[in-house]
C-alpha positions in Angstrom: 99.3 126.4 21.5 99.1 125.1 25.8 96.1 123.6 27.1 95.9 122.4 30.5 93.3 120.4 32.2 90.3 121.3 33.8 89.1 120.4 37.7 90.4 117.2 38.4 92.2 116.2 35.7 95.5 114.8 34.6 97.0 115.8 31.2 100.0 113.0 30.4 102.6 111.7 27.8 101.8 108.6 27.2 104.9 105.7 27.3 106.4 104.9 25.2 105.9 100.9 24.4 108.5 98.3 23.3 107.5 96.6 20.1 111.2 94.6 20.6 111.9 92.2 23.5 114.7 92.8 24.7 116.7 89.5 22.1 115.4 91.3 19.5 111.8 89.9 18.5 109.4 91.9 17.2 106.1 92.0 19.5 102.8 92.1 17.6 100.1 94.2 19.2 98.4 91.2 20.6 101.4 90.1 22.9 101.5 94.0 24.7 101.1 94.0 28.2 98.0 95.9 28.8 99.2 97.6 31.8 102.0 99.0 29.8 99.6 100.9 27.9 97.7 102.5 30.8 101.0 104.4 31.8 102.0 107.8 30.9 104.0 110.9 32.5 102.4 114.1 34.1 102.7 116.9 31.9 100.1 119.1 33.4 97.7 119.4 36.5 94.0 120.3 36.8 93.6 123.3 39.4 91.6 120.5 41.7 93.9 117.4 41.3 95.2 116.3 44.7 98.7 117.3 46.4 100.2 113.9 45.7 100.5 113.9 42.3 103.5 116.4 40.4 104.5 117.0 37.2 106.9 114.6 36.0 105.3 111.9 37.8 104.5 108.4 36.0 101.2 107.0 37.1 99.3 103.8 35.9 95.7 104.0 35.4 92.9 102.0 35.0 91.8 100.7 31.7 89.4 102.4 29.3 88.9 105.6 31.8 91.3 107.8 29.5 90.5 110.4 26.9 93.4 109.7 23.9 94.1 112.4 22.3 96.5 114.3 20.0 97.9 117.9 20.3 99.9 119.5 18.3 101.1 116.3 16.9 102.1 114.5 19.9 99.8 111.9 21.9 99.0 112.9 25.0 96.3 111.2 27.6 93.4 113.0 29.6 92.4 111.0 33.3 90.9 111.8 36.0 92.8 111.8 39.3 90.0 109.2 41.0 91.2 107.1 38.0 94.7 106.6 39.2 96.0 103.6 40.6 99.2 104.1 41.3 101.7 106.7 41.0 105.6 107.0 41.7 108.3 109.3 40.5 111.1 108.2 37.8 
């Protein structure tokens, strides 16, 4: 089933966070930068999302403003477009 966000929400696929450094050292969860956890790629847009957002863009959003969930065994993030602080295309 395909889910679409309402109003100005964005449905994101979270960015994978590397659990090893470039030198091969395993990083503990406490050492992972929290900004890396607040990134995602836009999968779907709500009908009132601002025009600057497009499917496929990577966004960085404010901490503790997201709803994390699992849909069809895939991790997803729902965030209001007002909580996005940086965006760009890959």
